[in-house]
C-alpha positions as CSV (number, residue, x, y, z in Angstrom):
1,M,-146.6,107.0,-98.6
2,G,-147.3,105.9,-94.6
3,V,-145.2,108.6,-92.6
4,P,-146.3,109.0,-89.3
5,A,-148.2,112.0,-88.2
6,A,-148.1,113.9,-91.3
7,S,-150.0,116.3,-90.5
8,I,-147.2,117.8,-88.7
9,A,-144.3,116.0,-90.4
10,A,-145.1,117.7,-93.8
11,P,-145.0,121.2,-92.8
12,V,-142.3,121.2,-90.7
13,A,-140.3,119.4,-93.3
14,A,-141.4,122.1,-95.8
15,T,-139.9,124.8,-93.4
16,I,-136.7,122.9,-93.2
17,E,-136.5,122.5,-96.8
18,L,-137.6,126.4,-98.1
19,V,-136.3,127.9,-94.4
20,G,-132.2,125.3,-95.3
21,G,-132.5,125.9,-98.5
22,I,-132.2,130.2,-97.9
23,L,-129.7,129.9,-95.1
24,I,-127.5,127.5,-97.5
25,I,-127.4,129.9,-100.1
26,L,-126.9,132.7,-97.9
27,G,-124.2,130.8,-96.4
28,L,-125.7,131.3,-92.6
29,L,-125.5,128.7,-90.1
30,T,-124.6,126.4,-92.7
31,R,-122.9,123.7,-90.2
32,I,-125.9,123.5,-88.7
33,V,-128.7,123.7,-91.7
34,G,-126.6,121.1,-93.2
35,G,-127.2,118.4,-90.2
36,I,-131.0,119.5,-90.3
37,V,-131.4,118.5,-93.8
38,A,-129.2,115.7,-93.9
39,L,-131.4,114.3,-90.4
40,Q,-134.7,115.4,-92.5
41,M,-133.5,113.0,-95.4
42,V,-132.8,110.3,-93.4
43,G,-135.9,110.5,-91.7
44,A,-137.8,110.5,-95.2
45,G,-135.5,107.5,-96.0
46,I,-136.9,105.4,-93.8
47,F,-139.8,106.7,-92.1
48,A,-141.1,107.3,-96.0
49,N,-140.5,103.8,-97.1
50,H,-137.4,105.2,-100.0
51,F,-134.4,102.9,-98.8
52,P,-136.5,99.8,-98.8
53,S,-138.0,100.5,-102.0
54,G,-134.8,100.3,-104.0
55,V,-132.9,103.0,-105.6
56,F,-134.4,104.5,-108.0
57,V,-137.2,107.7,-107.5
58,S,-139.3,105.7,-110.1
59,D,-140.0,102.7,-107.9
60,G,-140.1,105.3,-104.7
61,G,-136.3,104.7,-104.1
62,W,-133.8,106.5,-102.4
63,E,-132.2,108.1,-105.8
64,L,-133.0,111.7,-104.3
65,V,-133.0,111.9,-100.9
66,G,-129.8,110.1,-100.4
67,P,-127.5,112.8,-102.6
68,I,-129.3,115.5,-100.6
69,A,-128.5,113.9,-97.3
70,V,-124.5,113.5,-98.2
71,A,-124.6,117.2,-99.9
72,G,-126.0,118.1,-96.1
73,L,-123.0,115.8,-94.4
74,M,-120.5,117.7,-96.6
75,L,-121.8,121.1,-95.6
76,V,-121.2,119.7,-92.0
77,A,-117.8,118.9,-92.8
78,A,-116.9,121.6,-94.8
79,G,-118.7,124.3,-93.6
80,P,-119.5,127.3,-95.3
81,G,-117.4,129.1,-98.3
82,M,-115.1,132.5,-98.2
83,H,-117.9,134.7,-99.1
84,S,-121.0,133.7,-97.5
85,L,-122.3,135.1,-94.4
86,D,-121.0,132.9,-91.4
87,Q,-117.3,133.8,-92.5
88,L,-118.7,137.6,-92.4
89,L,-120.7,137.7,-89.4
90,F,-118.6,134.8,-87.3
91,S,-115.0,134.7,-88.6
92,K,-112.2,135.6,-86.4
93,K,-110.6,137.3,-89.5
94,A,-113.4,139.2,-90.7
95,K,-113.1,140.8,-87.0
96,V,-109.4,141.4,-86.9
97,A,-109.3,143.1,-90.4
98,N,-112.1,145.7,-89.5
């Protein structure tokens, strides 16, 4: 696909996707992980030539990386939910109630 330093980029991307996905599911470090995922998807769009290839993934386009980047930005903006580890560990309300 022409990704520069693919032997480095691939393990980094796999780690971000695996560990980041687990952290998002748990609701831990949600805003940080959402931002990292969004940056990774923008990088994939630029360096893997998804954006110039059009929209559809069948043509190598950004059909998948675009919505994932937007979802990451939404997590940055909205933050974790009420039942997340972020709320449990870092919320001032949770500490006052205990």
